[in-house]
C-alpha positions as CSV (number, residue, x, y, z in Angstrom):
1,M,-22.7,4.3,-13.4
2,I,-21.2,5.9,-15.9
3,G,-21.1,4.0,-19.0
4,N,-19.4,0.7,-17.7
5,E,-17.9,2.4,-15.4
6,E,-19.2,2.9,-11.5
7,M,-19.8,6.6,-10.2
8,I,-18.8,7.2,-6.6
9,T,-21.9,8.5,-4.0
10,I,-21.7,11.3,-2.5
11,E,-22.9,10.1,0.8
12,E,-19.3,8.0,0.3
13,L,-17.2,11.0,0.2
14,Q,-19.0,12.5,2.9
15,I,-17.8,9.9,5.4
16,R,-14.4,11.4,4.1
17,W,-14.4,14.9,4.4
18,D,-16.5,14.3,7.8
19,R,-13.5,11.8,8.9
20,C,-10.4,14.5,7.6
21,R,-12.2,17.1,9.2
22,G,-12.2,15.8,12.4
23,L,-8.1,14.6,12.4
24,M,-8.0,18.6,10.9
25,D,-10.0,19.6,14.5
26,E,-7.1,17.4,16.1
27,F,-3.9,18.2,13.9
28,L,-5.0,21.6,12.4
29,P,-7.1,23.5,14.7
30,G,-6.3,26.8,12.9
31,A,-6.6,25.8,9.1
32,G,-9.4,26.8,7.6
33,G,-9.1,24.1,5.3
34,L,-6.8,21.5,3.0
35,F,-5.4,21.6,0.1
36,A,-4.6,18.3,-1.9
37,F,-2.7,18.1,-4.5
38,S,-1.6,14.6,-5.6
39,R,-4.1,12.0,-8.1
40,L,-4.6,9.5,-5.8
41,N,-5.8,12.3,-3.2
42,I,-7.7,14.3,-5.3
43,Y,-9.4,11.1,-6.3
44,Y,-10.3,9.9,-2.5
45,F,-11.9,13.5,-2.0
46,T,-13.8,13.2,-5.1
47,G,-13.9,10.3,-6.9
48,T,-11.9,11.2,-10.1
49,F,-8.2,10.9,-11.0
50,G,-7.7,14.3,-11.2
51,S,-5.3,16.9,-12.6
52,G,-5.1,19.9,-10.4
53,L,-5.6,20.8,-7.0
54,L,-9.0,20.3,-4.3
55,W,-9.5,22.2,-1.7
56,L,-11.5,21.1,1.2
57,P,-13.0,23.6,2.9
58,R,-13.8,23.1,7.0
59,E,-17.2,23.3,6.3
60,G,-19.3,22.2,2.5
61,S,-18.2,20.7,-0.2
62,P,-15.2,20.6,-1.8
63,V,-14.1,22.2,-4.8
64,L,-11.6,20.9,-7.7
65,L,-9.9,22.7,-9.5
66,S,-9.0,20.8,-13.1
67,R,-5.8,21.9,-15.7
68,R,-7.2,18.9,-18.1
69,G,-9.9,16.8,-18.3
70,I,-12.7,19.0,-16.6
71,D,-15.1,17.0,-18.9
72,R,-14.3,13.7,-17.6
73,A,-14.2,14.7,-13.6
74,R,-17.8,16.6,-14.5
75,E,-19.0,13.2,-15.5
76,E,-17.1,11.5,-13.0
77,S,-17.7,12.7,-9.3
78,P,-20.9,13.5,-8.0
79,I,-19.3,17.1,-6.2
80,K,-20.6,20.2,-8.0
81,E,-17.8,22.6,-7.7
82,I,-15.6,21.9,-10.7
83,Y,-13.7,25.0,-12.3
84,P,-11.0,24.8,-15.0
85,F,-7.6,26.6,-13.6
86,K,-4.0,27.4,-15.8
87,S,-2.2,28.9,-13.2
88,Y,-2.0,28.7,-9.4
89,R,-2.6,32.9,-9.2
90,D,-5.8,32.1,-10.1
91,V,-6.8,30.3,-7.6
92,K,-7.6,32.5,-4.6
93,G,-10.3,34.2,-7.3
94,I,-12.0,31.6,-8.2
95,L,-12.5,29.9,-4.8
96,S,-13.6,33.1,-3.4
97,D,-16.1,33.5,-6.9
98,A,-17.4,30.3,-5.4
99,G,-17.8,31.1,-2.0
100,K,-14.7,28.6,-0.7
101,P,-12.4,31.5,0.3
102,V,-9.1,30.7,1.6
103,S,-8.9,32.0,4.9
104,G,-6.2,31.9,8.0
105,S,-3.7,29.1,7.9
106,I,-3.9,26.4,5.1
107,G,-3.1,22.2,5.5
108,V,-1.3,21.6,3.0
109,E,-0.2,17.9,0.4
110,M,3.1,18.6,1.2
111,N,4.3,15.0,-0.5
112,G,1.8,16.3,-3.4
113,L,3.9,18.9,-4.7
114,S,7.6,19.1,-5.6
115,W,9.2,21.4,-4.1
116,G,10.0,24.0,-7.4
117,M,6.0,23.6,-7.5
118,S,5.3,24.1,-4.1
119,N,7.8,27.2,-3.8
120,L,5.4,28.8,-6.9
121,F,2.4,27.6,-4.7
122,M,2.7,29.5,-1.9
123,K,3.8,32.2,-3.6
124,H,0.1,33.1,-4.5
125,M,-0.4,32.2,-1.0
126,N,1.1,34.9,0.5
127,G,-0.9,35.6,4.3
128,H,-1.7,31.5,4.5
129,E,1.2,29.6,6.7
130,P,1.1,26.6,4.9
131,L,0.8,23.6,7.7
132,G,1.9,19.9,6.4
133,A,-1.9,18.2,6.1
134,D,-0.2,14.7,4.8
135,N,-0.5,12.9,8.2
136,V,-3.7,14.2,8.4
137,I,-4.4,12.6,4.9
138,G,-2.8,9.5,6.1
139,L,-5.0,9.1,9.2
140,T,-7.9,9.5,7.3
141,R,-7.7,7.0,4.8
142,A,-6.2,4.4,6.7
143,V,-9.6,3.1,8.2
144,K,-11.6,1.9,5.4
145,T,-15.3,2.5,4.6
146,H,-17.4,0.0,4.0
147,W,-17.2,0.5,0.0
148,E,-13.3,0.3,0.5
149,L,-13.2,-2.7,2.3
150,E,-15.9,-3.9,0.2
151,K,-13.2,-3.5,-2.7
152,L,-10.1,-4.9,-1.0
153,R,-12.3,-8.2,-0.3
154,I,-12.6,-9.2,-4.0
155,A,-8.6,-7.9,-4.7
156,G,-7.5,-10.8,-1.7
157,K,-10.3,-13.0,-2.4
158,M,-8.2,-13.3,-6.1
159,H,-5.0,-12.7,-5.0
160,E,-5.0,-16.0,-3.2
161,K,-7.0,-17.5,-6.0
162,C,-4.0,-16.7,-8.2
163,M,-1.4,-17.2,-5.6
164,V,-2.2,-20.5,-3.8
165,E,-4.8,-22.5,-6.5
166,L,-3.7,-21.6,-9.9
167,L,0.4,-20.7,-10.0
168,P,1.3,-23.6,-8.6
169,S,0.2,-25.5,-12.0
170,R,1.8,-23.1,-14.4
171,I,5.5,-22.7,-13.3
172,R,8.1,-25.4,-12.7
173,P,11.8,-25.7,-12.2
174,G,14.0,-24.8,-14.7
175,M,11.5,-21.1,-15.5
176,T,13.8,-18.1,-14.8
177,E,12.0,-15.6,-12.6
178,M,11.4,-13.3,-15.9
179,E,9.1,-16.0,-16.6
180,I,7.4,-16.6,-14.2
181,S,6.6,-12.8,-13.9
182,R,4.9,-12.9,-17.4
183,I,2.8,-16.6,-16.3
184,I,2.1,-14.5,-12.9
185,S,1.0,-10.7,-15.0
186,D,-1.0,-13.2,-17.4
187,L,-2.8,-15.0,-14.7
188,Y,-3.6,-12.3,-13.1
189,F,-5.0,-10.2,-15.7
190,E,-7.2,-12.9,-16.3
191,H,-8.9,-13.0,-12.7
192,G,-9.7,-9.2,-13.0
193,N,-6.6,-7.9,-11.6
194,H,-6.3,-4.3,-12.7
195,G,-1.8,-4.0,-12.9
196,I,-1.0,-0.8,-11.8
197,M,0.4,-0.7,-7.9
198,R,0.9,3.2,-6.4
199,M,3.6,3.7,-3.7
200,E,3.1,7.3,-2.4
201,K,6.8,7.8,-1.0
202,Y,7.9,10.1,-3.2
203,G,10.5,8.4,-5.7
204,E,9.5,4.7,-4.7
205,E,8.4,2.1,-7.5
206,V,6.9,-1.4,-8.0
207,Y,5.5,-3.1,-10.7
208,S,3.6,-6.8,-10.0
209,G,6.4,-7.8,-7.2
210,H,9.2,-9.3,-6.6
211,I,9.8,-13.0,-7.9
212,S,12.8,-13.9,-5.7
213,S,14.2,-18.2,-6.3
214,G,16.3,-18.9,-4.2
215,E,19.6,-16.2,-3.3
216,S,17.3,-13.6,-5.4
217,A,15.8,-13.1,-2.0
218,N,18.9,-11.9,-0.5
219,Y,20.1,-10.1,-3.4
220,P,20.6,-5.9,-2.4
221,S,17.7,-4.4,-2.6
222,V,16.8,-0.1,-3.4
223,F,13.0,-1.2,-2.5
224,N,12.2,-0.7,1.0
225,G,10.9,-3.7,1.9
226,P,12.7,-7.6,3.2
227,V,12.9,-9.5,-0.1
228,G,15.5,-8.8,-2.4
229,L,15.6,-9.1,-6.3
230,R,17.7,-9.0,-9.2
231,G,15.1,-7.5,-10.9
232,V,15.1,-7.3,-14.7
233,H,17.8,-4.8,-14.9
234,P,19.8,-2.3,-13.6
235,A,17.4,0.3,-14.8
236,V,14.2,-1.5,-14.1
237,P,14.6,-3.4,-10.8
238,H,11.5,-5.0,-10.4
239,M,10.3,-8.2,-11.0
240,G,12.6,-11.4,-12.1
241,S,15.6,-11.3,-14.0
242,D,16.1,-13.5,-17.6
243,R,19.6,-14.2,-16.0
244,K,18.1,-16.4,-12.8
245,A,16.9,-19.6,-13.3
246,W,14.6,-21.7,-10.2
247,K,16.4,-24.9,-9.8
248,I,15.8,-28.0,-8.9
249,H,15.6,-28.1,-4.1
250,E,15.4,-24.2,-4.3
251,L,13.6,-21.6,-2.5
252,L,10.9,-18.8,-4.8
253,T,9.9,-15.7,-2.9
254,I,6.9,-14.1,-4.6
255,D,5.7,-10.8,-3.1
256,N,3.2,-9.3,-5.0
257,G,0.1,-7.2,-4.6
258,F,-3.4,-7.9,-6.2
259,N,-5.2,-4.0,-7.6
260,H,-9.4,-4.2,-8.0
261,E,-10.7,-1.1,-9.1
262,G,-7.9,0.6,-7.5
263,Y,-7.6,-1.3,-3.5
264,M,-4.6,-3.6,-3.7
265,T,-3.6,-6.6,-1.3
266,D,0.0,-7.5,-0.8
267,K,0.6,-11.5,-0.1
268,T,3.4,-13.2,-0.6
269,Q,3.6,-17.1,-1.1
270,V,6.9,-19.5,-0.3
271,Y,7.6,-22.5,-2.8
272,W,9.9,-25.6,-2.9
273,S,11.1,-27.4,-6.3
274,G,10.8,-30.3,-4.4
275,S,8.6,-32.7,-2.1
276,A,7.9,-31.6,1.4
277,G,10.3,-34.1,3.0
278,N,13.6,-32.2,0.8
279,I,12.8,-28.8,2.7
280,P,15.9,-28.4,4.7
281,A,15.0,-28.6,8.4
282,D,16.2,-24.6,9.3
283,V,14.3,-24.0,6.4
284,K,11.3,-25.0,8.0
285,R,12.0,-24.1,11.6
286,A,12.3,-20.3,10.3
287,H,9.3,-20.7,7.7
288,A,7.0,-21.9,10.8
289,F,8.2,-18.7,13.2
290,C,7.3,-16.5,10.5
291,V,3.5,-18.0,10.2
292,E,3.5,-18.0,14.4
293,T,4.2,-14.6,14.2
294,Q,2.0,-13.7,11.9
295,G,-0.9,-15.7,14.1
296,W,0.2,-13.6,17.1
297,I,0.3,-10.3,15.4
298,A,-2.9,-11.3,13.9
299,E,-4.3,-11.7,17.5
300,H,-3.6,-8.5,18.5
301,L,-4.9,-6.6,15.2
302,R,-7.7,-5.1,17.3
303,P,-8.6,-1.9,18.1
304,G,-6.6,0.0,21.0
305,S,-3.3,-2.1,20.1
306,V,-0.2,0.0,19.7
307,P,1.6,-0.7,15.9
308,S,4.9,-0.1,18.0
309,E,4.5,-2.4,20.6
310,I,3.1,-5.0,17.8
311,W,6.8,-4.0,16.8
312,A,9.0,-4.1,19.2
313,H,7.1,-7.5,20.4
314,S,8.0,-9.3,17.0
315,A,11.4,-8.6,16.9
316,A,11.8,-9.6,20.5
317,R,10.1,-13.3,19.8
318,A,12.9,-13.4,17.0
319,E,15.6,-12.9,19.4
320,E,14.3,-15.3,21.1
321,A,14.2,-17.9,18.8
322,G,17.2,-17.1,17.6
323,F,16.3,-15.8,13.8
324,S,17.3,-11.4,14.9
325,D,20.2,-11.3,12.0
326,G,17.8,-12.7,9.6
327,F,14.1,-10.7,10.8
328,M,13.0,-8.7,8.3
329,A,16.2,-9.5,6.0
330,L,19.9,-9.6,5.8
331,G,22.4,-7.5,6.1
332,G,21.4,-4.1,4.2
333,N,18.2,-4.9,3.1
334,K,17.0,-5.5,6.5
335,V,13.8,-3.4,7.4
336,F,12.6,-3.1,11.0
337,F,8.5,-3.1,10.8
338,A,6.6,-6.3,10.4
339,G,3.9,-5.3,8.7
340,H,2.6,-1.9,6.8
341,G,-1.0,-0.5,6.0
342,I,-2.4,-0.7,2.4
343,G,-5.5,0.5,0.1
344,L,-5.1,2.5,-2.3
345,A,-1.2,2.5,-2.3
346,V,1.0,-0.1,-1.4
347,D,2.7,2.1,1.6
348,E,-0.2,3.1,4.0
349,Y,-0.7,4.5,7.8
350,P,0.0,2.5,10.1
351,V,3.3,0.6,9.9
352,L,4.0,-1.7,12.6
353,A,7.1,-0.3,13.5
354,E,8.4,1.9,16.1
355,G,7.3,5.8,16.6
356,F,4.0,4.5,15.5
357,D,2.2,4.7,18.8
358,R,-1.2,6.0,17.8
359,P,-3.2,2.7,19.0
360,L,-5.2,0.9,15.8
361,E,-8.5,1.5,14.8
362,E,-11.6,-0.7,13.3
363,A,-11.4,-1.3,9.7
364,M,-8.2,0.0,9.2
365,V,-6.0,-2.8,6.6
366,I,-2.3,-3.4,7.4
367,A,-0.3,-6.4,5.7
368,V,1.8,-8.3,7.7
369,E,4.5,-9.6,6.3
370,P,7.2,-11.6,9.0
371,K,10.0,-13.1,7.2
372,I,13.8,-14.3,7.9
373,G,16.7,-14.7,5.5
374,I,18.9,-17.3,5.7
375,D,22.3,-17.1,4.4
376,G,23.2,-19.2,0.7
377,V,19.6,-20.2,0.9
378,G,17.4,-17.1,0.2
379,M,13.7,-16.2,2.3
380,V,11.1,-17.6,4.2
381,G,8.3,-16.3,5.4
382,V,4.3,-14.6,4.7
383,E,2.7,-11.6,3.8
384,N,-1.2,-11.5,4.4
385,T,-3.6,-8.1,4.6
386,F,-5.8,-8.4,7.0
387,E,-8.7,-6.1,8.3
388,V,-8.6,-4.7,11.5
389,T,-11.3,-5.8,14.0
390,A,-12.5,-6.3,17.3
391,E,-12.2,-10.2,17.3
392,G,-8.3,-9.9,16.1
393,G,-7.4,-9.5,12.1
394,R,-9.4,-10.9,9.6
395,S,-7.2,-12.2,6.5
396,L,-8.3,-10.8,3.3
397,T,-5.8,-13.2,1.4
398,G,-6.3,-16.3,2.9
399,N,-5.5,-18.8,5.2
400,K,-3.1,-21.2,4.2
401,Y,0.2,-20.5,5.0
402,D,2.6,-23.4,4.1
403,I,5.6,-23.3,1.7
404,I,4.0,-24.9,-1.5
405,C,6.0,-27.5,-2.9
406,I,5.8,-28.3,-7.1
């Protein structure tokens, strides 16, 4: 521990380095090592949210080059080779002096640098062919260690408690989406949420999640997910609107994340402002289909299952049941996946979608989110975060999936 903070162990990091190197053998056999640039991946491989770059050679411990915060990095990370640098022109010399020279082709986290910065970096890497390493890093992070799973389980437990047990008593019809957003924020912070939600896709953002009453859930969205939302403002298309109130006999769809020590779970809960007897029959039927589909997917979250096949079967189920138009949203909001990996970021590998043909592995963590948009009504469905096990998906965010009546 550093003060009251946790310090990651070298044994935990070694598990991650070893897995990454095994994947480099598979995908980048000619690379002499791998460069990571994003703070999130630097944290994953070192235990400190560093500013700079990380060199993971094929053998031996990695080297962290820090532009800023080097004293903090040395406090937080157990790795020994942490050096300051000012310019990419210094990188090769520092690594050579450290006994970890750049050699052969190099794996590069291409999503970790802007185009301009990557051109500058490669200017000083002449003679070393850059090979995209984002797939290797994504596959490495997809399988969680026991250390990571413990954090995700805590996040999931608190997520369920807030959304299912506590929130219903704090919200009521007549509140605006923004009022509900603030209540959720306060409630989550009271129960240990660390607030930030991270996305890996370039330019993608999210804050807290989506709070959508009624047709807001079908409102045109710029976010790569099925739940639409009005958001705060065109410049801040997140959370909820202070111009849209939750009405009597209307759905409220809340899709958000809970962050515990950097690790996130994802969950969607649907609420109804009225009694269960007032819920329209088509709404009940659509929601029941989503719950059944989530159950089918969970049964198949086993090592060896193929994500693209899970997606294809789910889409076929929706078509057979007459829900293909609204399955995974209406019109331009429609997305073509039924779930996504999650951990340090919301949008991790794998995705339950076409093209993801590599079989699942034990200890992957996947948010499963079958939803149906209903024109003129809103959106029903579920989302829960599951751990892949030999017995099928184990929900980390609870096992209560019904619409909650307020």
